[in-house]
C-alpha positions in Angstrom: -113.1 109.1 18.1 -114.6 106.1 16.8 -115.4 102.6 18.3 -112.7 100.3 19.2 -112.5 96.6 19.8 -110.4 97.1 23.0 -111.2 99.6 25.9 -109.7 102.9 25.4 -109.6 103.6 29.2 -108.5 102.0 32.3 -111.2 101.1 34.7 -109.9 103.8 37.1 -110.2 106.4 34.4 -113.7 105.5 33.5 -114.6 106.3 37.1 -113.9 110.1 36.5 -116.8 110.2 33.9 -119.6 108.8 36.3 -121.0 110.2 39.5 -121.0 106.9 41.4 -118.1 105.6 43.7 -117.1 102.1 44.5 -118.6 99.6 45.1 -121.3 101.1 43.0 -119.3 101.6 39.8 -121.0 99.5 37.2 -119.0 100.3 34.2 -115.1 99.5 33.7 -114.6 100.1 30.0 -115.0 102.5 27.3 -114.7 101.5 23.8 -115.3 104.8 22.1 -118.2 107.3 20.5 -119.0 107.8 16.9 -121.9 110.5 16.4 -124.7 109.7 18.6 -123.4 106.2 19.6 -121.2 104.9 22.3 -120.0 101.5 23.6 -119.3 100.8 27.3 -118.5 97.7 29.1 -118.4 95.7 32.3 -116.6 92.8 33.3 -119.0 91.0 36.0 -117.1 90.2 39.0 -118.0 88.1 42.0 -117.7 91.1 44.5 -120.0 93.2 42.5 -123.0 94.0 45.0 -125.6 92.9 42.5 -123.9 89.6 41.9 -126.1 86.6 43.6 -124.9 83.0 43.0 -122.4 84.1 40.4 -124.9 85.8 38.3 -125.4 89.8 37.6 -129.0 90.4 38.9 -131.6 92.3 36.6 -131.2 95.5 39.0 -127.6 95.5 38.5 -128.0 95.2 34.5 -130.3 98.2 34.7 -127.7 100.2 36.7 -125.1 99.2 34.3 -127.0 100.3 31.5 -127.7 103.7 33.2 -124.1 104.3 34.1 -123.2 103.3 30.4 -125.5 106.3 29.3 -123.8 108.5 32.2 -120.4 107.5 30.9 -121.3 108.5 27.2 -122.6 111.7 28.3 -119.7 112.5 30.8 -117.1 111.7 27.9 -118.9 114.1 25.6 -119.0 116.7 28.2 -115.3 116.4 28.8 -114.5 116.7 25.2 -116.2 119.9 24.9 -114.6 121.5 28.2 -117.5 121.1 30.6 -118.1 119.2 33.7 -120.6 116.7 33.4 -124.1 117.3 35.2 -125.5 114.5 37.2 -128.3 112.8 35.6 -131.6 111.3 37.0 -133.4 108.1 35.2 -137.0 109.5 34.4 -138.4 106.5 32.8 -137.4 103.2 31.5 -139.4 101.8 28.7 -139.5 98.9 26.6 -137.1 96.8 29.2 -136.2 93.3 27.7 -134.3 90.9 29.4 -133.1 88.2 27.4 -130.5 86.6 29.6 -128.6 87.5 33.0 -124.7 87.5 32.6 -122.7 85.0 34.5 -119.5 86.2 36.7 -116.5 86.6 34.1 -118.5 87.6 31.2 -117.6 90.6 29.6 -120.4 92.9 28.8 -120.5 95.4 25.8 -123.3 98.2 26.2 -124.4 100.4 23.2 -126.1 103.6 23.8 -127.7 105.6 21.0 -129.1 109.2 21.7 -132.4 109.5 20.1 -133.3 112.8 21.3 -132.1 115.7 23.4 -134.3 118.4 24.4 -134.4 120.9 27.2 -132.5 118.9 29.6 -134.0 115.5 29.1 -132.1 112.9 26.9 -133.9 109.7 25.3 -131.5 106.9 24.8 -131.7 103.5 23.5 -129.4 101.0 25.1 -128.6 97.3 24.2 -126.4 95.0 26.2 -124.5 92.0 24.7 -122.0 89.4 25.7 -120.2 88.4 22.8 -122.8 88.1 20.1 -125.4 87.0 22.9 -128.2 89.8 23.5 -128.5 90.2 27.4 -131.1 93.4 27.7 -132.5 96.4 25.9 -134.6 99.3 26.7 -135.0 103.2 26.4 -134.3 105.4 29.0 -135.5 109.1 29.6 -132.6 110.7 31.6 -133.1 114.2 33.3 -130.0 116.4 33.6 -129.7 118.6 36.8 -129.2 122.0 36.0 -125.6 123.3 36.2 -125.2 125.8 39.2 
């Protein structure tokens, strides 16, 4: 599929790949996948439940990171003809906050799968706005078994 400079999906289409519903959807763009890497995005809007005083909170940034990983997994599963399983964050490691984004900023978030084993996925995630780093971490995500 490759990574594009422009979003490959409309915001409404992105919602099909994550288990959250409005107003808790924290991804609105998908720029593509290449190997184990994917890029997702979010335009920070004033009506976002995690925005206070025109700034996206640290909690909102973490939720965006988790949903970016969910989006990557959801797109991959759909490409394979499978329904995406529900995932749960098991651990967040090495979280570094560089800056909080303001209303109007466009976040581009790179998710890289480091390891997948027995229903557990370890990803490294980096969020940027323009060339400015905002946050980074590693997440362990547990996948709920398909019924």
